[in-house]
C-alpha positions in Angstrom: 264.1 131.6 148.7 264.4 131.7 144.8 267.4 133.0 143.8 268.9 134.2 140.4 272.5 133.8 138.7 274.8 136.3 137.2 278.4 136.3 135.6 279.8 138.1 138.7 281.3 140.2 135.5 277.5 142.1 134.6 278.1 142.6 139.3 281.7 144.4 138.4 280.1 146.5 135.4 276.6 147.0 137.5 278.1 148.6 140.5 280.8 151.0 138.6 278.4 152.2 137.5 275.9 152.7 140.3 278.3 153.3 143.2 281.5 154.0 142.1 283.3 153.5 145.5 283.7 151.6 148.0 282.6 154.7 150.7 279.1 155.8 148.3 278.7 151.7 148.5 278.8 152.6 152.8 276.2 155.8 152.8 274.1 154.3 150.3 273.1 150.9 153.2 273.1 153.5 155.7 270.4 155.9 153.6 268.3 152.6 152.9 268.4 151.9 156.8 266.4 155.0 157.5 264.8 154.7 154.5 263.8 151.6 156.4 262.5 153.6 159.4 265.2 152.9 161.3 265.9 154.3 164.6 269.2 153.0 164.9 272.2 151.7 162.6 275.2 150.4 164.4 278.2 149.6 161.6 280.9 147.3 162.5 284.5 146.6 161.2 285.1 143.3 161.9 289.1 142.9 161.1 288.9 145.3 158.4 293.1 146.2 158.9 293.7 144.1 156.3 293.1 145.0 152.5 290.2 142.2 151.3 290.1 139.8 154.6 287.8 142.4 156.7 284.2 142.8 156.9 281.8 145.7 157.3 278.6 145.1 159.3 275.5 148.0 158.6 273.0 146.7 161.5 269.3 148.6 162.0 265.9 148.3 163.7 264.2 149.3 160.6 261.2 147.5 159.0 262.9 146.0 156.1 260.6 143.9 152.7 259.1 140.9 153.4 260.3 137.5 150.9 258.0 138.6 148.1 258.9 141.9 148.1 262.1 141.4 147.4 261.9 139.1 145.2 259.5 141.4 143.3 261.8 144.2 143.3 265.1 142.6 143.5 265.1 139.2 142.2 264.8 140.4 139.1 267.1 141.9 136.4 266.7 144.5 134.2 262.9 145.4 135.5 261.2 148.0 134.4 259.5 148.5 137.9 256.1 148.3 137.2 
């Protein structure tokens, strides 16, 4: 699968501009699942009692994207969306 590499500072800055809080990020993941026509969304929290140690998993039965759609839509930084 193709990939890219970006300095983490850019991700931090973009993340703060796009999603300012963790709760907003979780909400966006859930909305994305429903945008993919999911009828079920499951959220699992594992080891979240300790800050910075756990994980949150969002699973859904939505359609998702093909590898080509993912590459075109998400592996180009600052694309114009053409």
